[in-house]
N, C-alpha and C positions, 0 to 999 in steps of 0.2 A: 825417046817417047818425050813430046814435047806438053810441057804443064803450060795448060789456058785456067787461066780462071775468068771466072764470072762477073758479071757487076754483084753480083749480088757476091762473093767468095773477096771481092773490092772492100764493099761497103762494110763488111765486117772484119775483115782488116785494118780498116781508119778506124774504128771502130775500139774495135782494142787495143789499136799503139795513140787514142785519145784514151782509155779508160788507163792503159801504161804510165802515159806522165800527167793523167791526176791522182795517183796514188804517190807519186812526191810531191804532191804538196796537199796533205789532207788535209790541212788546217782552212787550208781559200779555197782551192779549186774544187770541192764536191758541193758548192756551194755557189758554184759558176753555173754557166751553157760555154759548151765549147764547138764552135763550129771553124772546118774548118775549109775553107773555097780553093778554088781554081786554080788563082796564083801563090796555090797553099798561106797564106793569110792563116797565121789563124789569131781568128775572132774570139776574144773572153769576155761574155759578159757578165757582170757584176750585178749579184741581185743589193749589193749596201757600199755606200762607200767607202765603209774599214778594208772590203775586199781588194776595193781600188790604191789606196796606200798601204797596204801588203803585200801587194805586188808586185808596186814597181820599186820597192825597199828590197825583193830578190829578184828585181829583172836580169841581173846577170846569170844567175841560178835557170828559172825559165828561160832566157833563151837559148840557153848550151841546154835543154833539156826535150825545147820542145825541138832542135834544129836534130839533136839526135836520134830522136824517139819516133819525131813525130815525121819532120822531114821539112818540118816550116821552116819556109824564108826569109817571113818576118813575122810578130806579136801585134796584135791590138789590143789594147784595152778597150768597154766597155762597161758608162752606167747611163743607169736612163736615155740612152737611147742614141747616146753621145760618144764617138771617141774620145775618151781622153788621152792617150797613151800612145804610139808607134815607134816600131825600134825593129829594125833588124838583128835577126836572130847570132849571128856569125859575119862575121866580117871576110869580104868576094876577096878574093886571089889580086894583087897586084899583078899587072906586066912586069913582066923582065924589060929592064934596059938594056937598050945595044949600046954597045962599046961598043967604040970606029977606032 
């Protein structure tokens, strides 16, 4: 029996992943709008400038959890319709060196 997910199922799963991610940063993320785009960039829109400062201070943890829980490749932090900070959530694997 094949498991087929509908568009509605996928939307529900995305919302649940974002809420789970938000639950790890209760001091900041509940005050922010989160959006995961098709290229798996997690945009975090902050309502206050101090939120940007707090998120940047926690960026290592933020990246790790965004990669593990949400599957985001990048995080983009926004304030007042301007992108303030962007970073990859994980290091891309380095290609193996060929030995001659």
